Each structure stands twice: as C-alpha cells, then as structure tokens.
N, C-alpha and C positions, 0 to 999 in steps of 0.2 A: 288104830291108834292104840299104844300101850296105856296100861293104867298108872302112868307116871306123868309128871308135870315138872317142868322148870318154871318157877316162880320167882319173877323179877320185880322186887318191891322198891317203890317210890324213886326210880331213876327219872327225876323231874328237874325242870328247870331251876326251881327254888331250893334244889340240893346241890348246887354248883360246887360246894366246897368238897374236894377230895374225890368226886365220882370219876374224873378223868383218870385216875390212877387204875381203875378197874374196868373202865368201859371196853376196852380191848377184850380182856378176859370174858366179860359178859356176852360180848357178842360172839366170841368162839363158842361159848356155852350154848348160845341160841343155834348157831350151825350144828353143833352135836345134836341138840335136840330134835331138829328138823331132820338130819340124817337117820336118826333113829326112831322117828315116828314117836316122839314124845310131845305132848302137849306144851305149848309155849304161852305163858300166862303173863300179863303185865298188871300189876296193882298201882293204882294212882291214889295218892293220898289228897283229900281236900279238907282244909281247915275251915268249919263253920263258926268257930269262937269269934265273938266280937273283938274287934281291936287288934287282931292279929295280922300280921303283913305277909305271911308266906302261905303258899298252897291255898290261895282263895280261888273258889270256883270261878271258871271262866276268865282267869287271867292267864297270860303265857307262863308265869310261874308254876301253874298247876299242871302244865302240859309236860309229856314225856320228852326227854331231851332229843334233840334232832339228830345226835350221832349214835343213839340206840338203834340196833337192828329191830325192826317190827315186821314179823312175819305171821301175825296172826290177828283176829279181831277179838281175841280173848282180853279185853281191857277191862277191868273192873276198878270201881272207885270205893273207898272206904274213907270213913271220917274218924275212925279210932285207929290206934296202933296195930291191933290184931287184924290181920287180913280177913280171918273168919268172920268178922263182923259185916262184912260185905254180902248182902243176900245174893248177889249175882255170882260171886266167886263160890260161896257154899253151895249153891244150886249147880254149879259147873262141876264140882268136886263130885257132887251125888250123882248127877246125870251121867257121867263119864266113868263112874267106879273108880276114881283115882285114890290110890292108896300109898303111892310113894312119891316124895316131893324133893326137889333139888332147889335150895334157895340161893338166891343172889340178890343184892341190892343195898339199900341204905334205909335207915340209920341202924349199925350194928346195935347200939345201945338203946334204941326205942322200937320202932315199927318191925325189925328184923327179929329182934329178941322176943317181942310179944307174939308174933306169927310163930316163930319157932316152939316156944313154950305151948302155945295152945294147940298147935297141930300135934306135938307129941302127947298132950295131955289128952287129945281127943283119938289116941292110939294110932296115928298115922306113922309111917317110916319117914323120918326127915334126915336129908343130907345137906349139910351147910356147905356150900363152896367157899372155902376160907379165903381164896384169892379173888373172889368175885362179889365180895362185901366190903363196904366202907363205913365210916362213921365221921361226924363232926369232928371228934377227937379220936384220932387214929390210935392214941396210946391206949385206948379202952378195947381195942379189937382182940388183944389175946385174952384178956379178962372175959370178954364175951364169948370167945369160942370155948373157954374152959366152962363158961356158965350154960351154954348150949348142950355141951356134951353131958354136964351133970344133970340135965333135964331130959335126956334121952337122945338128942340128935347126934348123928355121926358126922364127924368133921372130916370132909375130904377136899381134894385140890381139883382145878380144872384138869390137871395132867392126868389124874386118876380115871375120870370118866372118859378122857380121849382116848387113853390106852385101853381101857376095858369095854369103850362103846357101849351098847344097849345092854350088856350083861351086867352093868355095874348096879 
C-alpha cells in the first residue's frame, strides 16, 4: 500500500441532505484508491451530546449510507468534528506512515473543515476533492474551498486524480 489515504467523512444516514449529489463521485474515488493501492478510510460521527437527534450511537442514522462503496474495514468513529480526535484513525495513520490525504465527505463547513485544518496543521499533505464534498448549505462550499486552500490544502477534482492515477 502507498503512504496515501482516501478519507471519506460522515457519509451516514443522518446526513441525507445533499450527499446524493456526490455519492457517485465518492464511489469513483473509492475505485481509484483501490486501483492505485491507496488506503480507503471511512470516518463515522457519533453524537454523544444529550438531547441531540442525529448521529446517535447504535441508531440507523449513525450508520454509513447503503449506497457508499465499502472496500475496507478501516472504519473509525469520532465524537468531535476533527477526525484526528479518533484514536483509531490517528493510530492507523501512524502505523501505516500515511502522509498524503485525499478528502471526501460531509459537512464541508464542519467536520471536513476541521479535519482538513488539523491535518494541515500537523504537516500532512491534504488534497480536497472538491466534487466529492457536500454541505447542509451548499452555498458555503466555494467559501469552504477557499478556506481549505488558505490553510494549506490543495483543491483538486475527481477528474484530476483519475487522469493522473497514482502519481497525483
């Protein structure tokens, strides 16, 4: 395996709004990662706060959506926006010497934002697949892409990686 990972963030049943717009692209990115021997990692959010209705542990809403292509057992759970707060995810990165990340998922203005920021802050190479992310408010996506770039992420498209293959 390469020292790269495709990280798919929070494509879960409770994120139903707008994910269908990008699920085809995300699944194509999964195929690309498999074809190029790149780790595929799935991040699930669980909401432990009292009184919340979404992402509750043990509920169908917290499960990955059925139309997401699952190709590995690399499924890690987080309880905060930043995926690096998942001890399992952090350990997997370390154990596999992963230094390059390709980011897909939801929500662009929350968990994707926090994860990209913190990966860049930790000096990892971060590539955001602009056509593989979504948000509750899709009007914020362009603003978020500018934010990610300002914090050190590279903004690319699915087509960029499909054309370049493992060399991207």
